[in-house]
C-alpha positions in Angstrom: 0.1 -0.1 0.3 1.6 3.3 -1.1 0.3 6.9 -0.7 1.7 10.1 -0.9 1.7 13.0 0.9 -1.5 14.0 2.8 -3.6 17.0 1.2 -3.4 20.3 2.3 -4.7 22.0 5.5 -7.4 23.8 3.4 -9.2 20.9 2.1 -12.9 19.5 4.1 -12.0 15.8 5.4 -14.2 14.5 3.0 -11.3 16.1 0.2 -8.8 14.3 2.7 -10.2 10.9 1.8 -10.7 11.5 -1.4 -7.3 12.6 -2.3 -6.2 9.7 -0.1 -8.6 7.2 -2.4 -6.9 8.7 -5.5 -3.2 8.2 -4.5 -4.0 4.5 -2.9 -2.5 1.4 -4.8 -4.1 -1.5 -3.3 -5.7 -4.4 -5.2 -9.4 -3.5 -4.1 -9.6 0.2 -4.3 -12.7 -0.2 -6.3 -14.5 -2.5 -3.7 -13.5 -0.1 -1.0 -14.8 2.9 -2.7 -18.2 0.6 -2.8 -18.1 -0.1 0.9 -17.4 3.8 1.7 -20.2 4.5 0.0 -22.6 1.8 1.4 -21.6 3.3 5.0 -21.8 6.7 4.6 -25.2 5.9 3.2 -26.8 4.7 6.3 -27.2 7.8 7.7 -26.6 11.3 7.0 -24.7 11.6 10.7 -22.4 9.3 9.2 -18.9 11.6 8.3 -15.8 10.1 6.9 -12.1 11.2 7.7 -8.2 9.9 7.5 -8.3 7.9 10.9 -5.1 5.8 11.5 -3.7 6.5 8.0 -7.0 4.8 6.3 -10.6 5.9 5.7 -12.5 5.9 8.8 -16.0 7.0 10.2 -17.4 8.7 12.5 -20.7 10.1 14.0 -19.3 12.4 17.0 -17.1 9.4 17.7 -15.2 7.1 15.2 -16.9 4.1 15.2 -14.9 2.3 11.9 -11.5 2.1 10.1 -10.8 0.4 6.8 -8.6 -2.3 7.5 -6.4 -1.9 4.4 -3.6 -4.5 5.3 -6.1 -7.0 4.0 -5.0 -7.7 0.1 -8.0 -10.1 -0.9 -11.4 -9.2 1.3 -12.5 -5.9 1.8 -12.6 -5.6 5.9 -13.4 -2.8 8.6 -12.6 -2.7 12.2 -15.7 -1.7 14.3 -14.7 -0.2 17.3 -15.2 2.6 20.5 -11.9 4.1 19.8 -8.6 3.4 19.8 -8.1 2.0 23.1 -10.1 -1.0 24.5 -12.9 -0.5 27.2 -12.7 -3.2 29.6 -15.3 -0.6 31.6 -18.3 -1.9 28.8 -19.7 -5.5 29.2 -19.1 -7.3 26.3 -20.7 -5.5 22.8 -23.9 -7.6 20.8 -23.9 -7.5 17.0 -26.5 -9.7 15.1 -24.9 -11.2 12.4 -26.6 -13.5 10.0 -24.3 -13.1 6.8 -21.9 -14.5 9.2 -19.6 -11.2 8.4 -18.5 -10.5 12.0 -15.5 -11.7 14.1 -15.0 -10.5 17.8 -11.7 -9.2 18.6 -11.9 -8.0 21.9 -15.1 -7.3 24.0 -15.7 -3.6 22.5 -14.4 -4.6 18.5 -14.7 -6.5 15.9 -13.6 -7.2 12.3 -16.3 -7.0 9.8 -15.4 -8.7 6.3 -17.4 -7.6 3.5 -15.4 -9.5 0.7 -14.3 -8.4 -2.7 -16.3 -8.7 -6.0 -19.5 -8.9 -6.2 -19.5 -10.2 -2.8 -19.4 -6.8 -1.9 -22.8 -6.0 -3.0 -24.1 -9.4 -1.8 -23.2 -8.1 1.2 -24.6 -4.6 1.3 -27.8 -5.1 3.6 -25.9 -6.8 6.5 -23.2 -4.2 5.9 -25.8 -1.3 6.2 -27.8 -3.5 9.4 -24.4 -4.1 11.1 -23.5 -0.3 10.8 -27.0 1.0 11.4 -27.2 -1.7 15.1 -23.4 -0.3 16.1 -23.7 3.5 15.6 -27.5 3.2 17.8 
């Protein structure tokens, strides 16, 4: 994965993400773009920025980050911030499509897939995002 310099400070966060994506050398760049659109369309309260050197999503706080190390499937980390929250009971997330793998009690890996699988998993991803941010 290679990216060039960050865009000028005068750009918006959305512009930062677009500039980042234009420079991103990743085999799933098109699928990552599709997943970004799906997530943003879930709610008008969802915004996007580059956090942890990857497209990340937030309402008031960041709740998901694209896992760019995965080269064969688009994956997201759903989280409650950078630090593990051991003060909370284990979270639950309905997962009828089998996209979710729990990494800790407060974060999970959501595997959306690649190619046509991304669109096939659109409804499950939308439901997971809605449930996570509510």
